[in-house]
One Martini backbone bead per residue (centre of mass of N, CA, C, O) as a GRO file, in nm:
protein
  447
    1MET     BB    1  12.362   8.268   8.415
    2LYS     BB    2  12.089   8.257   8.255
    3GLU     BB    3  11.899   8.365   7.970
    4HIS     BB    4  11.640   8.227   8.121
    5TYR     BB    5  11.336   8.309   8.312
    6ASN     BB    6  11.036   8.282   8.456
    7TYR     BB    7  11.167   8.438   8.713
    8LEU     BB    8  11.241   8.786   8.782
    9ILE     BB    9  11.430   8.950   9.051
   10ILE     BB   10  11.464   9.287   9.169
   11GLY     BB   11  11.554   9.238   9.469
   12ALA     BB   12  11.670   9.112   9.816
   13ASP     BB   13  11.421   9.175  10.008
   14ALA     BB   14  11.121   9.207  10.126
   15ALA     BB   15  10.963   9.196   9.852
   16GLY     BB   16  11.134   8.997   9.680
   17ASN     BB   17  11.143   8.750   9.881
   18SER     BB   18  10.840   8.725   9.918
   19ALA     BB   19  10.777   8.662   9.625
   20ALA     BB   20  10.955   8.411   9.593
   21GLY     BB   21  10.817   8.235   9.807
   22GLN     BB   22  10.532   8.232   9.661
   23ILE     BB   23  10.614   8.119   9.394
   24ARG     BB   24  10.719   7.846   9.505
   25ARG     BB   25  10.454   7.755   9.639
   26PHE     BB   26  10.288   7.760   9.337
   27ASP     BB   27  10.581   7.690   9.186
   28LYS     BB   28  10.790   7.416   9.178
   29ASN     BB   29  10.951   7.449   8.874
   30GLY     BB   30  11.018   7.723   8.826
   31SER     BB   31  11.239   7.963   8.734
   32ILE     BB   32  11.461   8.147   8.962
   33ALA     BB   33  11.574   8.493   8.984
   34ILE     BB   34  11.797   8.688   9.194
   35ILE     BB   35  11.890   9.032   9.217
   36GLU     BB   36  12.171   9.211   9.379
   37LYS     BB   37  12.361   9.491   9.435
   38GLY     BB   38  12.445   9.389   9.687
   39SER     BB   39  12.585   9.167   9.954
   40ILE     BB   40  12.301   9.177  10.102
   41ILE     BB   41  12.027   8.994  10.229
   42SER     BB   42  11.775   8.983  10.426
   43TYR     BB   43  11.715   9.260  10.619
   44GLY     BB   44  11.685   9.475  10.920
   45ALA     BB   45  11.694   9.809  10.889
   46CYS     BB   46  11.520   9.899  11.146
   47GLY     BB   47  11.765   9.801  11.349
   48LEU     BB   48  12.011  10.002  11.328
   49PRO     BB   49  11.969  10.207  11.565
   50TYR     BB   50  11.999   9.965  11.783
   51PHE     BB   51  12.290   9.910  11.713
   52LEU     BB   52  12.398  10.197  11.789
   53GLU     BB   53  12.273  10.159  12.095
   54ASN     BB   54  12.347   9.850  12.185
   55ILE     BB   55  12.098   9.650  12.180
   56ILE     BB   56  12.239   9.539  11.926
   57GLU     BB   57  12.538   9.367  11.889
   58SER     BB   58  12.475   9.271  11.580
   59THR     BB   59  12.421   9.256  11.235
   60GLN     BB   60  12.359   8.948  11.229
   61LYS     BB   61  12.076   8.977  11.366
   62LEU     BB   62  11.948   9.117  11.087
   63ILE     BB   63  12.000   8.853  10.938
   64HIS     BB   64  11.815   8.602  10.788
   65PHE     BB   65  11.977   8.553  10.510
   66THR     BB   66  12.160   8.415  10.283
   67ALA     BB   67  12.191   8.357   9.961
   68GLU     BB   68  12.238   8.056   9.988
   69GLU     BB   69  12.013   7.983  10.186
   70TYR     BB   70  11.769   8.096  10.012
   71GLY     BB   71  11.825   7.939   9.751
   72LYS     BB   72  11.777   7.660   9.885
   73ARG     BB   73  11.492   7.704  10.008
   74ILE     BB   74  11.360   7.796   9.697
   75ASN     BB   75  11.505   7.720   9.443
   76ALA     BB   76  11.732   7.955   9.365
   77ASP     BB   77  11.888   8.214   9.193
   78ILE     BB   78  12.148   8.410   9.354
   79PHE     BB   79  12.267   8.750   9.285
   80ILE     BB   80  12.526   8.930   9.388
   81GLU     BB   81  12.643   9.214   9.260
   82HIS     BB   82  12.385   9.289   9.081
   83GLU     BB   83  12.284   9.519   8.813
   84ALA     BB   84  12.029   9.701   8.692
   85LEU     BB   85  12.011   9.900   8.393
   86SER     BB   86  11.768   9.778   8.213
   87LEU     BB   87  11.434   9.783   8.047
   88ASN     BB   88  11.261   9.559   7.813
   89SER     BB   89  10.923   9.515   7.789
   90GLN     BB   90  10.883   9.397   7.499
   91ASN     BB   91  11.122   9.166   7.521
   92GLN     BB   92  11.173   9.071   7.812
   93THR     BB   93  11.433   9.238   7.925
   94VAL     BB   94  11.756   9.251   8.112
   95LYS     BB   95  12.011   9.456   8.202
   96ILE     BB   96  12.324   9.328   8.346
   97LYS     BB   97  12.558   9.382   8.601
   98ASN     BB   98  12.807   9.213   8.711
   99ASN     BB   99  13.075   9.121   8.935
  100GLU     BB  100  13.267   9.175   8.652
  101ASN     BB  101  13.145   9.410   8.464
  102ASN     BB  102  12.941   9.259   8.296
  103VAL     BB  103  12.707   9.264   8.027
  104ILE     BB  104  12.384   9.129   8.043
  105GLU     BB  105  12.102   8.931   7.903
  106VAL     BB  106  11.770   8.877   8.038
  107LYS     BB  107  11.508   8.666   8.029
  108TYR     BB  108  11.144   8.681   8.082
  109ASP     BB  109  10.811   8.618   8.195
  110LYS     BB  110  10.845   8.729   8.495
  111LEU     BB  111  10.849   9.046   8.684
  112MET     BB  112  11.025   9.184   8.974
  113ILE     BB  113  11.016   9.503   9.136
  114ALA     BB  114  11.260   9.552   9.433
  115THR     BB  115  11.469   9.830   9.474
  116GLY     BB  116  11.366  10.045   9.644
  117ALA     BB  117  11.561  10.289   9.814
  118LYS     BB  118  11.711  10.617   9.841
  119PRO     BB  119  11.882  10.870   9.947
  120VAL     BB  120  11.859  11.189  10.001
  121ARG     BB  121  12.054  11.456   9.860
  122LEU     BB  122  12.273  11.716   9.913
  123PRO     BB  123  12.465  11.933   9.715
  124PHE     BB  124  12.653  12.055   9.979
  125ILE     BB  125  12.748  11.754  10.031
  126ASP     BB  126  13.019  11.544  10.121
  127TYR     BB  127  12.981  11.198  10.097
  128SER     BB  128  13.299  11.115  10.107
  129SER     BB  129  13.328  11.175  10.390
  130GLU     BB  130  13.430  11.039  10.698
  131ARG     BB  131  13.198  11.246  10.853
  132VAL     BB  132  12.973  11.129  10.654
  133PHE     BB  133  12.634  11.001  10.690
  134GLU     BB  134  12.423  10.716  10.641
  135LEU     BB  135  12.104  10.517  10.693
  136LYS     BB  136  12.029  10.200  10.507
  137THR     BB  137  12.260   9.997  10.565
  138ILE     BB  138  12.476   9.788  10.707
  139PRO     BB  139  12.738   9.935  10.627
  140ASP     BB  140  12.646  10.204  10.745
  141GLY     BB  141  12.628  10.106  11.044
  142GLN     BB  142  12.927  10.007  11.067
  143GLN     BB  143  13.064  10.285  11.010
  144ILE     BB  144  12.948  10.436  11.251
  145LYS     BB  145  13.040  10.250  11.475
  146GLU     BB  146  13.344  10.270  11.413
  147PHE     BB  147  13.366  10.578  11.456
  148ILE     BB  148  13.279  10.581  11.753
  149GLN     BB  149  13.499  10.378  11.856
  150ASN     BB  150  13.761  10.531  11.729
  151LYS     BB  151  13.691  10.863  11.769
  152LYS     BB  152  13.516  10.964  12.004
  153PRO     BB  153  13.275  11.150  11.974
  154LYS     BB  154  13.106  11.451  12.100
  155SER     BB  155  12.956  11.533  11.820
  156VAL     BB  156  12.631  11.580  11.639
  157ALA     BB  157  12.474  11.608  11.321
  158ILE     BB  158  12.126  11.623  11.217
  159ILE     BB  159  11.957  11.593  10.907
  160GLY     BB  160  11.661  11.547  11.016
  161SER     BB  161  11.316  11.448  11.169
  162GLY     BB  162  11.266  11.160  11.136
  163TYR     BB  163  11.286  10.849  11.216
  164ILE     BB  164  11.601  10.821  11.187
  165GLY     BB  165  11.683  11.076  11.326
  166LEU     BB  166  11.556  11.011  11.606
  167GLU     BB  167  11.671  10.727  11.660
  168CYS     BB  168  11.970  10.830  11.642
  169ALA     BB  169  11.958  11.038  11.861
  170GLU     BB  170  11.920  10.833  12.087
  171ALA     BB  171  12.174  10.669  12.029
  172PHE     BB  172  12.386  10.893  12.062
  173LYS     BB  173  12.308  10.975  12.348
  174GLU     BB  174  12.367  10.688  12.468
  175ASN     BB  175  12.685  10.749  12.374
  176GLY     BB  176  12.752  11.056  12.477
  177ILE     BB  177  12.642  11.248  12.246
  178GLU     BB  178  12.613  11.549  12.123
  179THR     BB  179  12.283  11.645  11.998
  180HIS     BB  180  12.184  11.763  11.674
  181ILE     BB  181  11.891  11.908  11.509
  182PHE     BB  182  11.800  11.970  11.168
  183GLU     BB  183  11.511  12.175  11.066
  184ILE     BB  184  11.313  12.347  10.835
  185TYR     BB  185  11.108  12.313  11.043
  186ASP     BB  186  10.978  12.403  11.353
  187LEU     BB  187  10.907  12.089  11.367
  188PRO     BB  188  10.908  11.775  11.406
  189MET     BB  189  10.770  11.563  11.205
  190PRO     BB  190  10.598  11.691  10.952
  191LYS     BB  191  10.371  11.438  10.904
  192MET     BB  192  10.256  11.499  11.170
  193PRO     BB  193  10.077  11.595  11.409
  194GLN     BB  194  10.097  11.871  11.598
  195LYS     BB  195  10.082  11.760  11.890
  196MET     BB  196  10.305  11.553  11.852
  197ARG     BB  197  10.532  11.748  11.772
  198GLU     BB  198  10.535  11.893  12.039
  199ASP     BB  199  10.603  11.646  12.215
  200ILE     BB  200  10.877  11.583  12.079
  201ARG     BB  201  11.007  11.847  12.154
  202LYS     BB  202  10.993  11.805  12.463
  203ASN     BB  203  11.157  11.537  12.459
  204MET     BB  204  11.416  11.666  12.374
  205GLU     BB  205  11.458  11.850  12.613
  206LYS     BB  206  11.452  11.628  12.832
  207ASN     BB  207  11.715  11.485  12.656
  208ASN     BB  208  11.924  11.700  12.542
  209ILE     BB  209  11.822  11.783  12.256
  210ILE     BB  210  11.921  11.987  11.991
  211PHE     BB  211  11.694  12.208  11.828
  212HIS     BB  212  11.681  12.328  11.477
  213GLY     BB  213  11.436  12.519  11.390
  214GLY     BB  214  11.408  12.666  11.090
  215ALA     BB  215  11.672  12.548  10.937
  216LYS     BB  216  11.880  12.690  10.699
  217ILE     BB  217  12.114  12.539  10.502
  218ASN     BB  218  12.398  12.664  10.326
  219SER     BB  219  12.647  12.486  10.455
  220VAL     BB  220  12.894  12.208  10.416
  221ALA     BB  221  13.193  12.138  10.589
  222SER     BB  222  13.503  11.943  10.558
  223ASP     BB  223  13.752  11.778  10.747
  224GLU     BB  224  13.959  11.594  10.949
  225ASP     BB  225  13.793  11.712  11.226
  226LYS     BB  226  13.533  11.865  11.095
  227ILE     BB  227  13.200  12.004  11.090
  228LEU     BB  228  13.058  12.273  10.896
  229ILE     BB  229  12.769  12.467  10.984
  230LYS     BB  230  12.556  12.686  10.789
  231THR     BB  231  12.332  12.935  10.864
  232ASP     BB  232  12.153  13.215  10.909
  233ASN     BB  233  12.244  13.209  11.243
  234ASP     BB  234  12.479  12.986  11.218
  235GLU     BB  235  12.814  12.849  11.332
  236LEU     BB  236  12.894  12.503  11.339
  237LYS     BB  237  13.063  12.230  11.516
  238PHE     BB  238  13.147  11.887  11.431
  239ASP     BB  239  13.241  11.545  11.423
  240PHE     BB  240  12.960  11.466  11.280
  241LEU     BB  241  12.730  11.343  11.013
  242LEU     BB  242  12.373  11.302  10.957
  243SER     BB  243  12.190  11.214  10.671
  244SER     BB  244  11.808  11.255  10.707
  245ILE     BB  245  11.579  11.356  10.453
  246GLY     BB  246  11.522  11.089  10.296
  247ILE     BB  247  11.350  10.918  10.027
  248LYS     BB  248  11.379  10.741   9.706
  249PRO     BB  249  11.325  10.584   9.435
  250ASN     BB  250  11.499  10.301   9.278
  251THR     BB  251  11.440  10.393   8.920
  252ASP     BB  252  11.630  10.490   8.694
  253PHE     BB  253  11.634  10.227   8.502
  254LEU     BB  254  11.306  10.295   8.409
  255LEU     BB  255  11.273  10.558   8.227
  256GLU     BB  256  11.272  10.364   7.937
  257SER     BB  257  11.039  10.123   7.986
  258GLY     BB  258  10.712  10.221   8.004
  259LEU     BB  259  10.652  10.269   8.284
  260LYS     BB  260  10.453  10.375   8.533
  261LEU     BB  261  10.526  10.689   8.690
  262GLU     BB  262  10.552  10.858   9.030
  263ASN     BB  263  10.804  11.018   9.122
  264GLY     BB  264  10.956  10.724   9.057
  265ALA     BB  265  10.717  10.548   9.118
  266VAL     BB  266  10.564  10.250   9.083
  267PHE     BB  267  10.295  10.128   8.956
  268ALA     BB  268  10.019   9.958   9.140
  269ASP     BB  269   9.798   9.729   9.187
  270SER     BB  270   9.622   9.503   9.382
  271LYS     BB  271   9.828   9.267   9.250
  272GLY     BB  272  10.119   9.420   9.171
  273GLU     BB  273  10.072   9.532   8.895
  274THR     BB  274  10.161   9.700   8.641
  275SER     BB  275  10.125   9.866   8.330
  276VAL     BB  276  10.269   9.588   8.262
  277LYS     BB  277  10.259   9.294   8.166
  278ASN     BB  278  10.436   9.076   8.387
  279ILE     BB  279  10.478   9.326   8.583
  280TYR     BB  280  10.603   9.374   8.910
  281THR     BB  281  10.554   9.522   9.243
  282GLY     BB  282  10.736   9.647   9.549
  283GLY     BB  283  10.778   9.874   9.791
  284ASP     BB  284  10.994  10.158   9.792
  285CYS     BB  285  10.953  10.176   9.455
  286SER     BB  286  10.641  10.200   9.516
  287LEU     BB  287  10.319  10.202   9.510
  288VAL     BB  288  10.018  10.232   9.721
  289TYR     BB  289   9.715  10.153   9.836
  290ASN     BB  290   9.467  10.365   9.967
  291TYR     BB  291   9.186  10.301  10.147
  292LEU     BB  292   9.079  10.602  10.189
  293LEU     BB  293   9.166  10.749   9.908
  294GLU     BB  294   9.154  10.554   9.657
  295LYS     BB  295   9.480  10.549   9.600
  296PRO     BB  296   9.788  10.582   9.499
  297VAL     BB  297  10.087  10.586   9.707
  298TYR     BB  298  10.370  10.709   9.888
  299PHE     BB  299  10.458  10.448  10.147
  300PRO     BB  300  10.748  10.368  10.300
  301LEU     BB  301  10.741  10.037  10.445
  302GLY     BB  302  10.824   9.727  10.562
  303HIS     BB  303  10.540   9.593  10.596
  304THR     BB  304  10.438   9.670  10.315
  305ALA     BB  305  10.649   9.522  10.147
  306ASN     BB  306  10.578   9.235  10.234
  307LYS     BB  307  10.285   9.237  10.134
  308GLN     BB  308  10.334   9.310   9.837
  309GLY     BB  309  10.524   9.069   9.775
  310ARG     BB  310  10.319   8.847   9.837
  311ILE     BB  311  10.100   8.923   9.635
  312ALA     BB  312  10.273   8.919   9.380
  313GLY     BB  313  10.371   8.627   9.406
  314MET     BB  314  10.098   8.487   9.397
  315ASN     BB  315  10.023   8.600   9.105
  316MET     BB  316  10.273   8.490   8.960
  317GLY     BB  317  10.189   8.183   9.062
  318GLY     BB  318   9.850   8.190   8.984
  319GLN     BB  319   9.687   8.362   9.148
  320ASN     BB  320   9.396   8.568   9.312
  321ALA     BB  321   9.511   8.851   9.463
  322ASP     BB  322   9.428   9.112   9.696
  323PHE     BB  323   9.504   9.439   9.808
  324LEU     BB  324   9.340   9.647  10.022
  325GLY     BB  325   9.546   9.821  10.175
  326ILE     BB  326   9.621  10.122  10.344
  327THR     BB  327   9.625  10.340  10.647
  328GLY     BB  328   9.910  10.428  10.767
  329THR     BB  329  10.070  10.262  10.976
  330GLN     BB  330  10.263  10.416  11.249
  331LEU     BB  331  10.576  10.387  11.445
  332PHE     BB  332  10.776  10.516  11.733
  333LYS     BB  333  11.061  10.544  11.923
  334PHE     BB  334  11.122  10.796  12.198
  335PHE     BB  335  11.248  10.677  12.434
  336ASP     BB  336  10.962  10.654  12.657
  337LYS     BB  337  10.799  10.674  12.376
  338VAL     BB  338  10.509  10.656  12.174
  339TYR     BB  339  10.451  10.715  11.821
  340ALA     BB  340  10.128  10.729  11.646
  341LYS     BB  341   9.969  10.641  11.322
  342THR     BB  342   9.643  10.650  11.145
  343GLY     BB  343   9.552  10.753  10.867
  344LEU     BB  344   9.406  11.070  10.905
  345SER     BB  345   9.435  11.372  10.947
  346GLN     BB  346   9.261  11.654  10.957
  347GLU     BB  347   9.416  11.793  10.731
  348GLU     BB  348   9.415  11.562  10.526
  349ALA     BB  349   9.111  11.520  10.511
  350SER     BB  350   9.040  11.812  10.411
  351GLN     BB  351   9.221  11.784  10.148
  352ASN     BB  352   9.024  11.511  10.067
  353GLY     BB  353   8.699  11.601  10.129
  354TYR     BB  354   8.656  11.607  10.426
  355ASN     BB  355   8.445  11.649  10.715
  356ALA     BB  356   8.650  11.705  10.973
  357ILE     BB  357   8.683  11.562  11.304
  358GLU     BB  358   8.835  11.623  11.627
  359VAL     BB  359   8.917  11.405  11.897
  360SER     BB  360   9.017  11.396  12.252
  361SER     BB  361   9.236  11.215  12.494
  362ILE     BB  362   9.325  11.167  12.850
  363ARG     BB  363   9.475  10.873  12.982
  364THR     BB  364   9.551  10.605  13.138
  365SER     BB  365   9.733  10.304  13.100
  366LYS     BB  366   9.611  10.234  13.378
  367ALA     BB  367   9.524  10.210  13.661
  368GLY     BB  368   9.555  10.482  13.872
  369TYR     BB  369   9.671  10.293  14.125
  370TYR     BB  370   9.892  10.182  13.962
  371PRO     BB  371  10.199  10.128  13.902
  372ASN     BB  372  10.345  10.328  13.658
  373VAL     BB  373  10.156  10.533  13.561
  374GLU     BB  374  10.040  10.679  13.252
  375LYS     BB  375   9.994  10.882  12.979
  376VAL     BB  376   9.734  10.900  12.722
  377LYS     BB  377   9.723  11.018  12.391
  378MET     BB  378   9.422  11.077  12.186
  379GLN     BB  379   9.328  11.094  11.834
  380LEU     BB  380   9.029  11.147  11.650
  381VAL     BB  381   8.901  11.097  11.313
  382PHE     BB  382   8.597  11.218  11.152
  383ASP     BB  383   8.307  11.208  10.969
  384LYS     BB  384   8.034  11.401  10.996
  385GLU     BB  385   7.823  11.252  10.813
  386THR     BB  386   7.902  10.932  10.888
  387GLU     BB  387   8.103  10.884  11.150
  388ILE     BB  388   8.359  10.779  11.033
  389ILE     BB  389   8.661  10.657  11.088
  390ILE     BB  390   8.995  10.808  10.957
  391GLY     BB  391   9.168  10.855  11.235
  392ALA     BB  392   9.487  10.830  11.432
  393SER     BB  393   9.658  10.921  11.744
  394LEU     BB  394   9.962  10.856  11.951
  395THR     BB  395  10.064  10.918  12.305
  396GLY     BB  396  10.293  10.712  12.494
  397PRO     BB  397  10.370  10.447  12.637
  398LEU     BB  398  10.500  10.163  12.507
  399ASP     BB  399  10.236   9.975  12.599
  400SER     BB  400  10.012  10.156  12.409
  401TYR     BB  401  10.032  10.080  12.094
  402GLY     BB  402   9.770   9.898  12.039
  403LEU     BB  403   9.559  10.129  11.981
  404ILE     BB  404   9.644  10.173  11.680
  405ASP     BB  405   9.552   9.897  11.575
  406THR     BB  406   9.264   9.926  11.652
  407ALA     BB  407   9.210  10.179  11.478
  408SER     BB  408   9.277  10.042  11.204
  409ALA     BB  409   9.049   9.830  11.219
  410LEU     BB  410   8.818  10.039  11.235
  411ILE     BB  411   8.870  10.159  10.961
  412TYR     BB  412   8.833   9.903  10.791
  413GLY     BB  413   8.529   9.870  10.929
  414LYS     BB  414   8.376  10.146  10.927
  415SER     BB  415   8.348  10.283  11.196
  416LYS     BB  416   8.168  10.443  11.435
  417ILE     BB  417   8.210  10.665  11.682
  418SER     BB  418   7.954  10.584  11.854
  419ASP     BB  419   8.043  10.279  11.881
  420ILE     BB  420   8.324  10.296  12.018
  421ALA     BB  421   8.232  10.407  12.302
  422TRP     BB  422   8.096  10.086  12.351
  423MET     BB  423   8.317   9.905  12.343
  424ASP     BB  424   8.470   9.585  12.430
  425PHE     BB  425   8.724   9.637  12.621
  426SER     BB  426   8.981   9.580  12.805
  427TYR     BB  427   9.022   9.503  13.174
  428ALA     BB  428   9.311   9.568  13.390
  429PRO     BB  429   9.519   9.723  13.599
  430PRO     BB  430   9.803   9.637  13.448
  431PHE     BB  431   9.681   9.734  13.140
  432ALA     BB  432   9.391   9.892  13.193
  433PRO     BB  433   9.142  10.089  13.191
  434VAL     BB  434   8.814  10.134  13.165
  435TRP     BB  435   8.890  10.414  13.019
  436ASN     BB  436   9.024  10.454  12.740
  437ALA     BB  437   9.148  10.673  12.507
  438LEU     BB  438   8.970  10.579  12.274
  439ILE     BB  439   8.677  10.570  12.402
  440SER     BB  440   8.694  10.858  12.515
  441ALA     BB  441   8.719  11.009  12.249
  442ALA     BB  442   8.454  10.895  12.123
  443GLY     BB  443   8.264  11.012  12.343
  444LYS     BB  444   8.315  11.323  12.263
  445ALA     BB  445   8.148  11.344  11.992
  446LYS     BB  446   7.859  11.389  12.171
  447GLU     BB  447   7.917  11.651  12.356
   0.00000   0.00000   0.00000
C-alpha cells in the first residue's frame, strides 16, 4: 500500500464500489485505493435469504466481482482484510490495520466513507454460540446453510420481524423447519402501516409461522443441543436462533474524527459530501436526504447506497451532481405476496406537520374474468390543503409491485390526488384491470 492516494475509499460494497467506478470514469489518472475489512467485496447481501431458501444455489451467484477483478477493471488498488481504525480529518490521514495486523497511516486527497452497517446485538445473547446466527454477510449465510444441512434442525426462533426476519422465516419454513418469530410489538414490521402489518400477521397464520407478538424476552441461554428462550409468559426451546433486530451504522472509528454524526450515521449533503471538505459518504453508514421531509434521515437500503455512492464518486471526480433524495420506496416478498411502501404513512405525515388524509381501494390484479386473478390493496396518503400525494402502500400478488414505483414517481412529480384518478394507465386483461387499485384509491378522495 502506498503512503498517499488521490482517492481513498473505506468499504468495498455498494456505495464504495459505485463511487470508485465513477471516480475512474471522470479521472483517468488519479490513484485510487479501496480498503475492505472483510474478505469479499461487491456482493448482493439482499439475496442471502433466497440462498437459504435454495432458490439461489450458491453464494458465488451473489458476488459481482472479486477484489482482483474489480481492481483491474477500474485500475485501483484494492486491499481486503484491511480495517480503518481512525480518521484524522485535519491531516487527511487514515490509520489502517492491514491483514498482517500492522498499523499503517495513509494520506488522501479525497476520502469516501462507505463502511455500511452492523447488526444490533442484545446483551443477553451469547453470539459465540454455534446455535446463534445473524445474517449480514456471505459467511453468515454460509454458516446458517451448513448448520441446516449438517444438524437437520427441527425448530428455529427468530428475534425481530423486519425484512430479514420475515424473509428468513419463509426460507426456514421452506426447509421444513418449525419457525417462531418473537417481536416486542404486537404486530410484525413495526415501521409499516397498520393495515399492512395486520395482513402480514394473517399471512403468517396461513403459512403456519408462529408469531409471538408483544413478547419481551428476558433471557436466552444456549447449550450443545438447544436454545432456551424465556419471556414473561413462556419458556421455549429451539434448535437454533436467528437474531435480526436491526442494524446500526458501522462508524465507531469516526467518533473522534470531527465529522458530524447523528446517532452514529454520517451526515451527507446532496452531493454526498460530509461536514468536512473532501470527505464523502454514502450507504448504510450515512444519512440520506428525504425528498418529502426535506432533511437527512437514516434509511439504509441497497439501492439507495448505490445511488449515493454514484453521486459521491461523480463529485469526487470533479463533476457537479446533486442527489434529489429518496421517497423511501421499499418492498419485500413474503410467501405469495408483495408488501410495499413509498413516501409517508398517514401517521408519519401527521407527525411531520401534514394535514394528512388516507384513501384506500381494493381492486383485482387483472381483469376480473382472467384466470388466477387476485386482490390488490392500496392506500394513498395526500395533504388536504394542497391535494399533493405524499405516500402510498401496497399489498398484493407479486406481479402488482409496479404500482408502488408509479406512486413514487407521482410523489416526485408532486402530483395532485384529483389528477391521479384520471391518469392514463395501461389496461389489458392479462396485466391490469380498467380501474387499477391506484387510480381507484385516488378517485375516492373526492367522494
